[in-house]
C-alpha positions as YAML, in Angstrom:
chain: A
units: angstrom
residues:
- id: 1
  name: MET
  ca: [0.00, 0.00, 0.00]
- id: 2
  name: SER
  ca: [1.38, 3.39, -0.95]
- id: 3
  name: GLU
  ca: [1.89, 6.15, 1.60]
- id: 4
  name: SER
  ca: [-0.54, 8.41, -0.30]
- id: 5
  name: ARG
  ca: [-3.42, 6.18, 0.76]
- id: 6
  name: TYR
  ca: [-2.78, 7.24, 4.35]
- id: 7
  name: THR
  ca: [-2.42, 10.96, 3.66]
- id: 8
  name: ALA
  ca: [-5.35, 13.05, 4.85]
- id: 9
  name: LEU
  ca: [-4.49, 16.34, 3.17]
- id: 10
  name: LYS
  ca: [-5.74, 17.69, -0.18]
- id: 11
  name: ARG
  ca: [-8.68, 15.31, -0.45]
- id: 12
  name: SER
  ca: [-12.41, 15.88, -0.75]
- id: 13
  name: PHE
  ca: [-14.54, 15.01, 2.28]
- id: 14
  name: TRP
  ca: [-16.33, 11.91, 0.95]
- id: 15
  name: GLY
  ca: [-13.45, 10.97, -1.35]
- id: 16
  name: LEU
  ca: [-11.06, 10.75, 1.57]
- id: 17
  name: LEU
  ca: [-13.43, 8.68, 3.70]
- id: 18
  name: HIS
  ca: [-14.18, 6.36, 0.78]
- id: 19
  name: ASP
  ca: [-10.45, 5.96, 0.07]
- id: 20
  name: HIS
  ca: [-9.99, 4.76, 3.65]
- id: 21
  name: LEU
  ca: [-12.73, 2.17, 3.12]
- id: 22
  name: ARG
  ca: [-11.06, 0.90, -0.04]
- id: 23
  name: ILE
  ca: [-7.82, 0.10, 1.76]
- id: 24
  name: LYS
  ca: [-8.10, -3.63, 2.29]
- id: 25
  name: ASP
  ca: [-5.72, -5.71, 4.31]
- id: 26
  name: GLU
  ca: [-4.42, -8.84, 2.72]
- id: 27
  name: PRO
  ca: [-5.46, -11.81, 4.86]
- id: 28
  name: SER
  ca: [-2.54, -13.38, 6.65]
- id: 29
  name: THR
  ca: [-2.13, -16.93, 7.85]
- id: 30
  name: ASP
  ca: [0.50, -15.75, 10.33]
- id: 31
  name: LEU
  ca: [-1.20, -15.68, 13.74]
- id: 32
  name: ALA
  ca: [1.31, -13.22, 15.19]
- id: 33
  name: LYS
  ca: [0.61, -10.75, 12.36]
- id: 34
  name: ARG
  ca: [-3.13, -11.10, 12.82]
- id: 35
  name: VAL
  ca: [-2.86, -10.49, 16.57]
- id: 36
  name: GLN
  ca: [-0.61, -7.47, 15.94]
- id: 37
  name: ARG
  ca: [-3.17, -6.04, 13.50]
- id: 38
  name: LEU
  ca: [-5.92, -6.38, 16.14]
- id: 39
  name: GLU
  ca: [-3.72, -4.77, 18.78]
- id: 40
  name: ASP
  ca: [-2.94, -1.89, 16.42]
- id: 41
  name: GLU
  ca: [-6.61, -1.33, 15.63]
- id: 42
  name: LEU
  ca: [-7.51, -1.26, 19.32]
- id: 43
  name: ALA
  ca: [-4.62, 1.13, 20.03]
- id: 44
  name: LEU
  ca: [-5.74, 3.45, 17.22]
- id: 45
  name: ARG
  ca: [-9.33, 3.48, 18.44]
- id: 46
  name: ASP
  ca: [-7.97, 4.24, 21.90]
- id: 47
  name: LEU
  ca: [-5.91, 7.10, 20.42]
- id: 48
  name: LEU
  ca: [-9.10, 8.67, 19.03]
- id: 49
  name: ASN
  ca: [-10.92, 8.23, 22.35]
- id: 50
  name: THR
  ca: [-7.94, 9.58, 24.28]
- id: 51
  name: TYR
  ca: [-7.99, 12.70, 22.10]
- id: 52
  name: THR
  ca: [-11.70, 13.31, 22.78]
- id: 53
  name: TYR
  ca: [-11.40, 12.65, 26.53]
- id: 54
  name: TYR
  ca: [-8.47, 15.05, 26.91]
- id: 55
  name: TYR
  ca: [-10.11, 17.70, 24.72]
- id: 56
  name: ASP
  ca: [-13.49, 17.51, 26.42]
- id: 57
  name: GLY
  ca: [-11.78, 17.56, 29.83]
- id: 58
  name: SER
  ca: [-9.87, 20.74, 28.86]
- id: 59
  name: ASP
  ca: [-6.53, 18.98, 29.40]
- id: 60
  name: LEU
  ca: [-4.33, 20.93, 26.98]
- id: 61
  name: GLU
  ca: [-1.17, 18.95, 27.76]
- id: 62
  name: GLY
  ca: [-3.09, 15.71, 27.23]
- id: 63
  name: VAL
  ca: [-4.40, 16.87, 23.85]
- id: 64
  name: ILE
  ca: [-0.93, 17.90, 22.68]
- id: 65
  name: SER
  ca: [0.51, 14.55, 23.83]
- id: 66
  name: VAL
  ca: [-1.46, 12.62, 21.18]
- id: 67
  name: PHE
  ca: [0.11, 14.59, 18.29]
- id: 68
  name: THR
  ca: [3.58, 14.19, 16.80]
- id: 69
  name: ASP
  ca: [5.81, 17.25, 17.16]
- id: 70
  name: ASP
  ca: [5.57, 17.92, 13.40]
- id: 71
  name: ALA
  ca: [1.83, 17.18, 13.10]
- id: 72
  name: THR
  ca: [-0.57, 19.04, 10.81]
- id: 73
  name: LEU
  ca: [-4.11, 19.93, 11.92]
- id: 74
  name: VAL
  ca: [-6.71, 21.14, 9.42]
- id: 75
  name: ASN
  ca: [-9.96, 22.54, 10.81]
- id: 76
  name: PRO
  ca: [-12.61, 25.05, 9.62]
- id: 77
  name: ARG
  ca: [-10.39, 28.00, 10.64]
- id: 78
  name: GLY
  ca: [-7.33, 26.86, 8.67]
- id: 79
  name: THR
  ca: [-4.22, 24.68, 8.84]
- id: 80
  name: TYR
  ca: [-1.95, 24.52, 11.89]
- id: 81
  name: VAL
  ca: [1.50, 22.96, 11.50]
- id: 82
  name: GLY
  ca: [3.72, 21.89, 14.39]
- id: 83
  name: ALA
  ca: [3.25, 21.53, 18.12]
- id: 84
  name: LYS
  ca: [3.27, 25.29, 18.89]
- id: 85
  name: ALA
  ca: [0.55, 26.17, 16.36]
- id: 86
  name: ILE
  ca: [-1.59, 23.17, 17.36]
- id: 87
  name: ARG
  ca: [-1.23, 24.09, 21.04]
- id: 88
  name: GLU
  ca: [-2.39, 27.66, 20.31]
- id: 89
  name: ASN
  ca: [-5.42, 26.30, 18.41]
- id: 90
  name: TYR
  ca: [-6.54, 24.08, 21.30]
- id: 91
  name: ALA
  ca: [-5.75, 26.70, 23.97]
- id: 92
  name: TYR
  ca: [-8.07, 29.06, 22.06]
- id: 93
  name: ASN
  ca: [-10.84, 26.43, 21.78]
- id: 94
  name: ILE
  ca: [-10.63, 25.43, 25.44]
- id: 95
  name: SER
  ca: [-10.61, 29.06, 26.67]
- id: 96
  name: ASN
  ca: [-13.87, 29.81, 24.83]
- id: 97
  name: ARG
  ca: [-15.98, 27.08, 26.37]
- id: 98
  name: LYS
  ca: [-16.92, 25.63, 29.72]
- id: 99
  name: MET
  ca: [-16.99, 22.03, 28.50]
- id: 100
  name: SER
  ca: [-17.88, 19.81, 25.60]
- id: 101
  name: PHE
  ca: [-18.81, 16.21, 24.85]
- id: 102
  name: HIS
  ca: [-17.65, 14.55, 21.64]
- id: 103
  name: TYR
  ca: [-19.05, 11.21, 20.50]
- id: 104
  name: ALA
  ca: [-16.90, 9.53, 17.84]
- id: 105
  name: THR
  ca: [-18.78, 6.92, 15.80]
- id: 106
  name: ASN
  ca: [-18.51, 4.91, 12.57]
- id: 107
  name: VAL
  ca: [-14.78, 4.43, 13.19]
- id: 108
  name: VAL
  ca: [-12.75, 2.89, 10.35]
- id: 109
  name: VAL
  ca: [-9.12, 1.89, 10.93]
- id: 110
  name: ARG
  ca: [-6.64, 0.81, 8.24]
- id: 111
  name: VAL
  ca: [-3.03, -0.08, 9.12]
- id: 112
  name: SER
  ca: [-0.20, -0.07, 6.55]
- id: 113
  name: GLU
  ca: [1.43, -3.36, 5.64]
- id: 114
  name: ASP
  ca: [4.60, -2.57, 7.59]
- id: 115
  name: GLY
  ca: [2.61, -1.34, 10.62]
- id: 116
  name: SER
  ca: [4.25, 2.08, 10.72]
- id: 117
  name: GLU
  ca: [1.32, 4.21, 9.59]
- id: 118
  name: ALA
  ca: [-2.48, 4.08, 9.70]
- id: 119
  name: ALA
  ca: [-5.61, 5.85, 8.48]
- id: 120
  name: VAL
  ca: [-8.43, 6.46, 10.97]
- id: 121
  name: SER
  ca: [-11.78, 7.96, 9.97]
- id: 122
  name: ALA
  ca: [-14.82, 8.68, 12.14]
- id: 123
  name: PHE
  ca: [-17.93, 10.79, 12.37]
- id: 124
  name: TYR
  ca: [-18.53, 12.84, 15.48]
- id: 125
  name: HIS
  ca: [-21.39, 14.61, 17.21]
- id: 126
  name: ALA
  ca: [-20.55, 17.20, 19.84]
- id: 127
  name: THR
  ca: [-22.40, 19.34, 22.34]
- id: 128
  name: THR
  ca: [-20.53, 22.38, 23.59]
- id: 129
  name: ILE
  ca: [-21.33, 24.61, 26.55]
- id: 130
  name: TYR
  ca: [-19.62, 27.96, 26.11]
- id: 131
  name: ALA
  ca: [-18.34, 30.24, 28.85]
- id: 132
  name: SER
  ca: [-21.48, 32.37, 28.29]
- id: 133
  name: ARG
  ca: [-23.53, 29.24, 29.15]
- id: 134
  name: SER
  ca: [-24.98, 29.06, 25.64]
- id: 135
  name: LEU
  ca: [-25.15, 25.62, 24.05]
- id: 136
  name: ALA
  ca: [-24.38, 24.44, 20.54]
- id: 137
  name: SER
  ca: [-24.48, 21.12, 18.75]
- id: 138
  name: ASN
  ca: [-22.29, 20.29, 15.80]
- id: 139
  name: GLY
  ca: [-21.20, 17.28, 13.84]
- id: 140
  name: GLY
  ca: [-18.69, 16.33, 11.24]
- id: 141
  name: SER
  ca: [-15.80, 13.99, 10.68]
- id: 142
  name: TYR
  ca: [-12.28, 13.18, 11.73]
- id: 143
  name: SER
  ca: [-9.75, 12.01, 9.20]
- id: 144
  name: ILE
  ca: [-6.46, 11.01, 10.78]
- id: 145
  name: ARG
  ca: [-3.12, 9.76, 9.57]
- id: 146
  name: ALA
  ca: [-1.38, 8.18, 12.54]
- id: 147
  name: ARG
  ca: [2.28, 7.26, 12.79]
- id: 148
  name: ARG
  ca: [3.94, 4.81, 15.14]
- id: 149
  name: GLY
  ca: [7.01, 6.10, 16.97]
- id: 150
  name: SER
  ca: [8.80, 4.59, 19.95]
- id: 151
  name: GLY
  ca: [6.15, 1.86, 20.05]
- id: 152
  name: ARG
  ca: [3.26, 4.34, 20.41]
- id: 153
  name: TRP
  ca: [0.70, 5.60, 17.90]
- id: 154
  name: LYS
  ca: [0.34, 9.39, 17.52]
- id: 155
  name: ILE
  ca: [-1.57, 11.70, 15.21]
- id: 156
  name: ALA
  ca: [0.63, 12.99, 12.36]
- id: 157
  name: GLU
  ca: [-2.18, 14.63, 10.35]
- id: 158
  name: MET
  ca: [-5.76, 15.35, 11.33]
- id: 159
  name: ARG
  ca: [-8.61, 16.94, 9.41]
- id: 160
  name: ILE
  ca: [-11.73, 17.97, 11.32]
- id: 161
  name: THR
  ca: [-14.84, 19.06, 9.44]
- id: 162
  name: TYR
  ca: [-17.94, 20.87, 10.68]
- id: 163
  name: ASN
  ca: [-20.75, 19.54, 8.53]
- id: 164
  name: TYR
  ca: [-23.52, 21.12, 10.61]
- id: 165
  name: ARG
  ca: [-23.94, 23.38, 13.60]
- id: 166
  name: ALA
  ca: [-27.03, 24.38, 15.58]
- id: 167
  name: ARG
  ca: [-27.77, 26.39, 18.70]
- id: 168
  name: LEU
  ca: [-29.46, 24.57, 21.56]
- id: 169
  name: ALA
  ca: [-31.74, 25.85, 24.30]
- id: 170
  name: ALA
  ca: [-30.95, 24.93, 27.90]
- id: 171
  name: ASP
  ca: [-33.80, 23.57, 29.94]
- id: 172
  name: ASN
  ca: [-34.33, 21.44, 33.00]
- id: 173
  name: PRO
  ca: [-36.29, 18.29, 32.07]
- id: 174
  name: ALA
  ca: [-36.52, 17.42, 35.77]
- id: 175
  name: ASP
  ca: [-39.02, 20.27, 36.12]
- id: 176
  name: ALA
  ca: [-41.53, 18.27, 34.09]
- id: 177
  name: LEU
  ca: [-41.03, 15.00, 35.97]
- id: 178
  name: LYS
  ca: [-42.96, 13.62, 38.88]
- id: 179
  name: PRO
  ca: [-41.19, 13.64, 42.26]
- id: 180
  name: PHE
  ca: [-38.49, 10.95, 42.40]
- id: 181
  name: PRO
  ca: [-38.22, 8.25, 45.08]
- id: 182
  name: ALA
  ca: [-36.25, 9.22, 48.17]
- id: 183
  name: PRO
  ca: [-32.61, 8.09, 47.79]
- id: 184
  name: THR
  ca: [-30.89, 5.90, 50.36]
- id: 185
  name: ARG
  ca: [-28.15, 8.56, 50.72]
- id: 186
  name: ALA
  ca: [-28.08, 12.22, 49.73]
- id: 187
  name: GLU
  ca: [-24.78, 11.78, 47.85]
- id: 188
  name: SER
  ca: [-25.39, 12.07, 44.09]
- id: 189
  name: SER
  ca: [-23.39, 12.08, 40.87]
- id: 190
  name: LYS
  ca: [-23.33, 15.89, 41.13]
- id: 191
  name: ASP
  ca: [-21.06, 15.51, 44.16]
- id: 192
  name: TRP
  ca: [-18.27, 13.82, 42.23]
- id: 193
  name: ILE
  ca: [-18.44, 15.63, 38.88]
- id: 194
  name: GLY
  ca: [-18.53, 19.08, 40.50]
- id: 195
  name: PRO
  ca: [-20.11, 22.33, 39.32]
- id: 196
  name: GLU
  ca: [-17.48, 22.91, 36.60]
- id: 197
  name: ALA
  ca: [-18.89, 19.87, 34.75]
- id: 198
  name: MET
  ca: [-22.52, 21.01, 34.84]
- id: 199
  name: LEU
  ca: [-24.50, 23.67, 33.03]
...
């Protein structure tokens, strides 16, 4: 498989995602290779989840840790190249919101024959609560080229699209519910997530 099949840049939205689907692994009779392929796929899915957990948790250092030092990030505002530019992008995003929740779905992973590079595609849906307490919902896709270095997968190139965006209205559905049964203890999930994680 040629390196270009794992390159996320300069491709149309659907064309890129469809190219990832067309990358087919040759079946191997070597059990060790098959196990390694499964381990790589799980590690790459974990890389995507790690990115969303760190980003939604406003952990800037964690977000930066999943990118290579020379990574390229393409988002609706432009292209950011290198750790410094990518850090500034995420510092800006994090400073403008209170919290967000990203749900990555429809994940497709393709690993190169030599196991040094991989393509990862996914759709996402996100809800963001801004510092002003306004809410927005948006969705789009991730297209990632990951590279293995020092035994660990990292993001070398990432394209994030916004395919839709909508404002949401905050409400309290509990207001419309009947009174709930008395709990055994007063401790609730609100006690361990804290006010910074609630609208």
